[in-house]
N, C-alpha and C positions, 0 to 999 in steps of 0.2 A: 292412465298408463297401466299396462299389465305388469304385475309383480311376479317375476320368475325366480323360483326359490330352489335351493339344492336339496337333494335327497340321496344320501349314500347308502341308506338301508330302508327296508319297508317301514320300520318304526319312524325314521326321520321323515319319510314321505307322509305318513299319517299325521305327524306333528305339524308339518308345513301346511297341509290342507286344512287342518282343524284350526290353525291360528291365522288363516287369511290369505294363503297363497292363491293367486289367480291361476298360476301354472307351476308345475314342478318339473325339474329336469333330473334325469338319472341315467344309469348305464348298466350294461350287462357285466357279469362277473368274469371278464376276460380282457384280453388286450385290445378289444375294439373301442374301448373308451379310455380317456386320458387320466382317469383316477382308478387305475387297476391295482388296488391294494388289498391284502388279505383282510377278510371280514367285511368288505364293502361290496356294494352293488347287488344286482338282481339276477335271478334265474329267469328263463322265459315264463315259467309258471308264476313266479312272484310278480313279474311285471304285469301279467294279465290281471292278477288280483288287485294290484295297485291301481291300474287304469280303471277298473270297475269301481273301486273305492273312491277315487278322485272324481270320476264322472258323476257318481251318485250325489256328490256334494258340489257340483258345478265347477270343478277345477280341471285343468288340462294336464296332460303328461307329455313331456318332450324327452326323447331318447337320444342321448349323446353317443354317436358312433363316430367319434371325432379324431381317431388316430389314423395313421397312414398305413395301409396294408403292406405286409411283407410280400415280396415277389414269390409267387407260388402258393401263397396261403390265402388268396382272395376269398375262397369259399367261406371262411370263418366270418368275414365282414358281410358277405352276401347273406349268410344265414341270419346275422344280426338284423339286417334290414327286413328280411321276411318275418322274423319273430316279432319285431316291433310293430309291423303292420298287422300281424295276426292278433296281437294283444290289444289292438285298438288305439295305439299311440296317436296323439294329435299331430305330431311332427317328429322328424328326425333331424339331428344337428350334425352336419357333415363337413369335412374339410378337404378330403382327397378328391381330386378332379375325376379320377376313374370311378370312384364310388358314387359321386354325384351323377355321372353319366349312367351308371348301372341303375341307380334309383329312379332316374327320370325315365329310363327305358322299361324296366321291369316292374316298377311300383309307381306308376304315374299318378295314382290317387293319393299317395302319401306325401303330405306337405313337407317341403324341404327348407331347412334353415341353414345358413352358412356359419360354421363355427368360427370363433375367434382365432382358432388355429390356422385358418386360411390367410389371416393377416390382410384382409381386403380393406384398405384404408383410404380409398379414393373412388370417385364416381365411376371412372372408367372400369376399374376392376369389378365393382359391385354390379354395374349394368351388364358386364360380360357374363357373370355368374347367373344373373337373372334371365338373360336372353338364351344362353346356351343350355342351362340346366333347370330352369323354372324355379329358381330360388325365390322364396317369398319374404324372407327376413334375413338380415345379416347382423351378426354379433360383432360390433366394432372393436378393433384392437384398442388397447389402452395407451394410445399414442396421440390422441386428439384432444384439442380444447373444445369447449362448448360451442364457440363460434365456428370452428372447423366442422363440427358435427352438423350444425345448422346449414352450413354451405353445402355439405354433402347431401343432406335431405332435400335441398332444393333441386338437385339434379338426378335424383333416382326415384323409382316408382315402387320400391320395396320398403318394408318396415325396417327400422333400426332398433337394436337392443344394445344397451350399454351396461357395464358393471358399475355398481354403486356402493358395494360393501364387501369386505372380506380380503383374502389374500391378494397381494398386488404382485403379479408376475413381472419379469423383465419386459422391457417395453417393445419387444418384437416377438410376439407369439409365433410358434411354429419354428423357432430357431433356438431350441434349448440345448445347444451343442455342449455347453460347459458341463452340465450335469451328466450328459452322455459320456464325455471324455473322462470324467472322474470315476464313474461307476460302471461303465460299459452297458448301461441300460438307458434306453431313450425314452424321454417323456412323450415324444410325438409318435413313437412306434410301439413301444411296450407299455405306455401309459404309466410310467413310474418316474416321478421327479424326486430326487434326493431320497432314494429308498432307505427305510429305517435300518435295513441289514448292513448298510454301508456307513452308518452314523456312529461316531464314537466321541464321548466326552472324557476329558482327562484333566486332572489338576496339575498345573505347572506353576510352582511357586505360589504367588498370590492370585493367579488367574485361573479361570476355567477355559480350557481350549476345546473348541468344537471342530471336529474333523469330518470330512466326507470323502470316502474312498482314499484315505491316507493324506488328503490335503487339509491343512488347517484353514478354516474359513473365518473363525472369529476367536478373539481372546477377550474375555470380559472378567471384571472383578468377581470373586466368588459370591459377593453379596448382591450383585446386579442380575437382573433377568437375562438368561442366556437364550438368544434366538435360535430357532431351528436352523441347522446348517444347510442353507440353500445357496448354491454358488452365485446365482445372479444377484443375491443380496449380501454377498460376502464383502469383506474388506480387501481392498487391492492397493498395492503401492505403485504410484506413478510419479517418477522423478523423486522428489523429496517428500511427497505427500502420501499419506496413507488414510484411506477412508472408503466410504460406500460409493463407488463410482456410478453404479447404475441406479440404485434406489435404496433408501434406508430400510432396515428390516422392520417395517411397520405395516399396518393394514390400510386399505382404502376405506374411506368413509366420505361419501359424497352426498350425504343427506341434505345438507344446506343448498345443494345445487339442483334439487328436484324441480323447483319452479323454472329455472333456466333451461333444464333439459326438456321439460314439457314444451316450453316456448320454442326450442330448437327443433321440435318435431319428432322427438324420440317416442317410439311406440311401447317399449318395454324396458323395465329396470331389472337388472340381474344381480342376485346375491351369490357370491362364491362361497363354497363350504361343504362339498360332498364328503369331506373327511371329518366333519364335525359331528358332535353328538346331537341327539334329538332335542335335548334341552337347549342347546345353543341355537339350533334351527328355530325352535318355537319362539325364543325370545327375540331373535333378529327379525323374523317374519312378522311377529306382532307389532314391533316398533315401526317397521317400514310400511305395513298396511295402514297404520294410523297416519303416517306421514303422507302417503299417497292419497288417502281420502281427504286429508286436510287440504292438500294442494288442489284437488279436484273441486273442492267446495269453496276455494278462495280464502281459506282460513290460514292463520299463521301455523307454521310447522311446529309440532310438539318438540320440546327439548330432547336431544338425543340422550338415551340412557345406555348406550352401547359401548362406552369407552373401555370398560373393563373386559370386554370381549375381543378387543383388538390385539394384534400381535405386539408384544412389548408394552401393552397399555398405551399405545400411541397410534395416531392415525394421520393420514395425509390425503390431500386431494389429487396427488399424483400428477399424471399428465394433463388432467383437466386444467391445471394451473401452470403447466410446463415448469415445474420447480426442480426437476432432477438436474444433476450436474453433467 
């Protein structure tokens, strides 16, 4: 299976390639990609250099143009497609139907992958994207068990890519309205989820309160790790119960499921983390390359050494095991 790894900066891309990534995904330094944060991402010139570096070492570069264009501002997204093709990108990762249509019409030779932001989670939807827009691979939303993924693969003719490590978003990608409501900035249109400019921590008695856009998301003892205030992982009160309704503030680690995912027909394994350092990227990529090679050779998977890199030093199999409440 292809190992698809994150690169938020040129340095992280080099680290990913040098430690064993089969493919690296990245984005431009603007709102065309869903990780539009200061200090991250690539200029067109940096992307061209990155593609040359990766290709010289046998790795691919996938460009995420996975936000939804604002009405009247489509030329920005169209330029991103043209720049990705000019740089020699191996594929673009798209979510918006209009942008998919534009890519198929104006850039027919540029391979098209369907972003997880499109939330295509059944064969009918995936086959529609394949037939209408020539999509060659779909990144599946994190709402499916391994058995469900296997069932989907039996009814489609495109590749599937699934997340195996890193941040675990709310279970319906493309619908990040909670963060948009709190901050006025949309993850799906502006590429900004829980922007740091809206995050405040404050001591309240024996607790540390984490707030986003004025809303208190978490209260934790001062001695306990404080999660980043992301609304979809916040504590909510329902009736007399207070807890993490959607998903605990921990990371996804599906290392132990790699053999089952291979048997289910998955083509590519994706690591989340374009906001992470090059040291983080190098360590995670090295560990997963060893696991992928062990699986391909029929050997036992190496013991995971990534626990300390997970959010809150805890991990979950998430939707693969359907454990959320």
